C-alpha positions in Angstrom: 1.0 20.0 1.2 -0.6 18.7 3.8 1.4 16.9 6.5 0.2 13.4 7.4 0.2 12.0 11.1 3.6 10.4 11.9 5.8 10.1 14.7 9.4 9.4 14.4 12.1 8.2 17.1 15.8 7.6 17.2 16.4 4.4 18.4 20.0 3.0 19.4 21.4 0.8 16.7 21.4 -2.5 18.8 18.0 -2.3 19.9 16.9 -1.4 23.7 19.5 -0.5 25.8 19.6 -1.7 29.4 20.1 0.8 32.3 23.2 -1.3 33.3 25.1 -0.9 29.9 26.7 1.8 28.5 24.1 3.3 25.5 25.1 2.3 22.0 25.1 5.2 19.4 22.9 5.0 16.3 21.1 6.9 13.7 18.4 4.6 12.9 14.7 6.5 12.7 11.6 4.8 13.1 8.0 5.8 13.1 4.3 5.1 12.9 1.8 6.6 10.6 -1.8 6.8 11.6 -4.2 6.0 8.9 -8.2 6.5 8.7 -9.7 3.2 8.1 -13.7 3.6 8.4 -15.7 0.8 9.9 -17.2 -1.6 8.0 -15.3 -0.6 4.8 -11.9 -1.7 3.0 -9.3 0.7 3.1 -6.3 0.9 1.3 -2.9 0.8 3.4 0.6 2.2 2.1 3.7 0.4 3.3 6.2 3.3 3.9 8.6 1.7 5.8 11.1 -1.2 5.9 12.1 -3.8 8.9 13.7 -2.2 11.6 17.4 -2.5 12.2 17.7 -4.0 8.4 18.3 -1.4 6.2 16.5 -2.3 2.6 14.6 -5.1 4.1 10.9 -5.9 3.9 9.1 -5.5 6.9 6.8 -8.4 8.1 3.4 -8.0 8.0 2.7 -8.6 11.7 5.4 -5.9 12.4 4.5 -3.5 9.9 0.7 -3.3 11.1 0.1 -2.6 14.8 -3.0 -4.4 16.6 -3.4 -1.5 19.1 -7.0 -0.1 18.6 -8.3 -3.3 16.4 -11.1 -5.4 17.1 -10.1 -8.9 17.9 -12.0 -12.0 18.1 -11.7 -15.8 18.1 -13.7 -16.1 15.1 -12.2 -14.4 12.0 -15.8 -12.9 10.7 -15.5 -11.1 13.8 -12.6 -9.7 13.8 -10.6 -7.0 12.2 -8.8 -8.6 8.9 -6.0 -8.0 6.4 -6.3 -8.7 2.7 -3.0 -8.9 0.7 -2.7 -9.3 -2.9 0.5 -11.3 -4.0 1.1 -14.3 -6.8 1.7 -17.9 -6.9 2.3 -20.2 -9.9 -1.1 -19.6 -11.1 -1.3 -15.9 -11.2 -2.7 -13.2 -8.7 -3.9 -14.7 -5.7 -5.1 -13.1 -1.7 -4.0 -13.9 1.3 -6.5 -13.4 4.3 -5.3 -12.6 8.1 -7.6 -12.1 11.1 -6.6 -10.0 14.3 -6.9 -13.2 16.7 -7.6 -12.8 20.3 -4.5 -13.4 22.3 -2.4 -14.2 18.9 -3.0 -11.5 16.7 -2.8 -11.6 13.0 -3.5 -15.1 12.0 -3.9 -16.6 8.5 -7.2 -17.7 7.3 -7.7 -20.4 4.9 -9.4 -19.4 1.7 -10.6 -21.4 -1.3 -9.4 -20.4 -4.7 -11.7 -20.8 -8.1 -9.5 -22.4 -10.9 -10.6 -22.2 -14.0 -11.4 -25.4 -14.6 -14.0 -25.5 -11.9 -12.0 -27.3 -9.1 -11.3 -25.4 -5.9 -8.0 -25.1 -4.3 -7.0 -24.5 -0.9 -4.8 -21.3 -0.1 -3.1 -21.3 3.6 -0.9 -18.0 3.6 2.4 -18.3 5.5 2.4 -16.6 9.1 2.3 -13.1 9.1 5.4 -13.3 11.2 7.2 -14.7 8.1 5.4 -12.7 5.3 7.4 -10.3 3.5 5.9 -6.7 2.4 7.7 -4.5 0.5 8.2 -0.8 0.8 5.7 0.6 -1.7 3.3 -2.0 -2.1 0.1 -1.6 -0.6 -3.0 -4.0 1.0 -6.4 -3.6 2.6 -7.7 -3.5 5.8 -11.4 -4.7 6.6 -13.0 -3.2 9.6 -15.6 -4.6 11.4 -18.8 -2.8 12.0 -18.3 -0.4 15.1 -14.9 -0.8 15.1 -12.6 2.4 15.6 -11.5 4.7 12.9 -7.4 4.5 12.3 -5.2 1.7 11.8 -1.2 2.5 12.8 1.6 1.0 10.5 5.1 1.2 12.1 8.9 0.7 11.1 12.3 2.0 10.0 12.3 4.8 7.7 14.2 4.2 4.6 16.9 6.7 3.3 16.7 5.1 -0.2 14.6 6.2 -3.2 11.3 4.0 -3.4 11.7 1.4 -6.5 8.1 -0.6 -7.1 7.6 -3.1 -10.0 4.4 -2.7 -11.6 3.1 -5.4 -14.2 0.4 -5.7 -16.7 -3.1 -5.8 -14.9 -4.0 -4.5 -11.3 -1.3 -3.5 -9.1 -1.8 -2.7 -5.4 0.6 -0.1 -4.7 1.4 2.9 -2.4 4.0 6.2 -2.2 6.6 5.6 0.4 6.4 9.5 1.3 5.3 10.3 4.5 3.2 13.1 3.8 -0.1 13.8 2.1 1.0 13.7 -1.7 -0.4 14.8 -5.4 -0.2 12.2 -8.1 1.0 14.8 -10.7 4.1 15.6 -8.2 5.5 12.1 -8.5 7.6 11.0 -11.5 5.6 8.5 -13.7 8.3 7.4 -16.2 7.2 4.3 -18.0 3.5 4.8 -17.7 1.3 4.6 -20.8 -1.1 6.9 -22.0 -2.7 8.4 -25.0 -4.6 11.4 -26.2 -7.4 11.2 -24.2 -8.3 7.5 -23.1 -8.3 4.5 -24.8 -7.9 0.6 -24.7 -3.9 1.6 -24.1 -4.2 3.8 -21.1 -2.9 3.1 -17.9 -5.3 4.0 -15.0 -5.1 5.0 -11.1 -7.9 4.3 -8.9 -7.8 6.4 -5.5 -10.5 5.7 -2.7 -12.4 8.6 -1.9 -12.7 7.3 1.8 -16.5 6.3 1.5 -15.9 3.3 0.1 -15.9 4.2 -3.7 -13.2 5.1 -6.1 -12.5 8.2 -8.7 -10.4 7.0 -11.6 -7.5 9.0 -13.1 -5.7 8.4 -16.6 -2.7 8.8 -17.9 -2.5 11.5 -20.3 0.8 11.1 -22.7 3.4 13.6 -23.4 2.4 14.9 -26.9 -1.1 15.1 -26.7 -3.0 17.7 -28.1 -3.8 19.6 -24.6 -0.1 20.3 -23.9 -0.9 21.7 -20.2 -1.8 17.8 -19.4 1.2 16.0 -21.1 2.6 13.5 -18.7 0.1 14.0 -16.5 -3.3 11.9 -14.6 -6.1 13.2 -15.5 -10.2 12.4 -14.6 -11.9 12.9 -17.8 -11.8 12.6 -21.5 -13.6 15.5 -22.4 -13.2 18.5 -20.2 -10.1 17.3 -18.9 -9.2 17.9 -15.5 -6.5 17.3 -13.0 -7.4 14.9 -10.0 -8.1 15.7 -6.3 -4.5 16.7 -5.4 -4.1 15.6 -1.9 -3.9 11.7 -1.0 -3.1 11.3 2.8 -0.1 9.5 3.8 -0.5 6.2 4.4 -3.4 5.7 1.9 -2.3 3.1 -1.0 -4.3 2.7 -4.2 -4.9 0.9 -7.4 -2.5 1.0 -10.7 -4.3 -0.4 -13.7 -1.4 -1.3 -16.3 -3.1 -2.1 -19.5 -2.4 -5.7 -21.3 0.5 -5.1 -23.7 2.0 -2.6 -21.9 4.8 -4.5 -20.1 6.3 -4.3 -17.0 7.9 -0.9 -15.7 9.7 0.6 -12.5 7.6 3.4 -10.2 10.5 5.5 -9.3 8.4 8.4 -7.5 11.3 10.2 -6.7 13.3 9.9 -10.1 16.4 8.2 -10.6 
């Protein structure tokens, strides 16, 4: 596989060490990934890291996404934004943040249209307190004329990924640090069919130009045995999807209604 852009650094377990102090030995590995993020288009960004110095703890949004090289402004509409899919008591909701000049990631209050026609204000928590776990995904919305990359950073985990996928749309990622093929991962729990039906789970992957290609899970036991348990792109002349998804790129998982919840463990148990 092609390797993604990642840089590692070994840091002291107790943080920065002043010259006058004895060094503290540690094995924490931190790094960053450079992710292509085209101006004026939405890019799904992966969460491959956990919080620094806190093994197994989710990153805070403000710590995860560097503002380096991003467009800042005093007005949300003129700055780069982050969009995070989450849930509250009413179901799925979106939280918005913008890169405020001199401040960094700042919540944007939005309105949610309720089923009864009323509107509810949504004010996200501070980016410095909002947890975003390894294996999830989010969008970055670049302004016109912005640069082409975004950087995520954090501590490299030694644990295997375990991401819950529920019915409906899920914005997720593979926490590996190289380019990957969907069919090289373990998808135990995905629901498929002998072809494409109303019960077939789907994955939508960005092409990098603002459009997506869709893959469908071909269940084990299908008539085309070479595709059993794999993600495919068509119903008739079944084909495997494009092989490499860049390191740091997330994707949509559409879990069909009635299929329940499963845990995505891409590297197995």
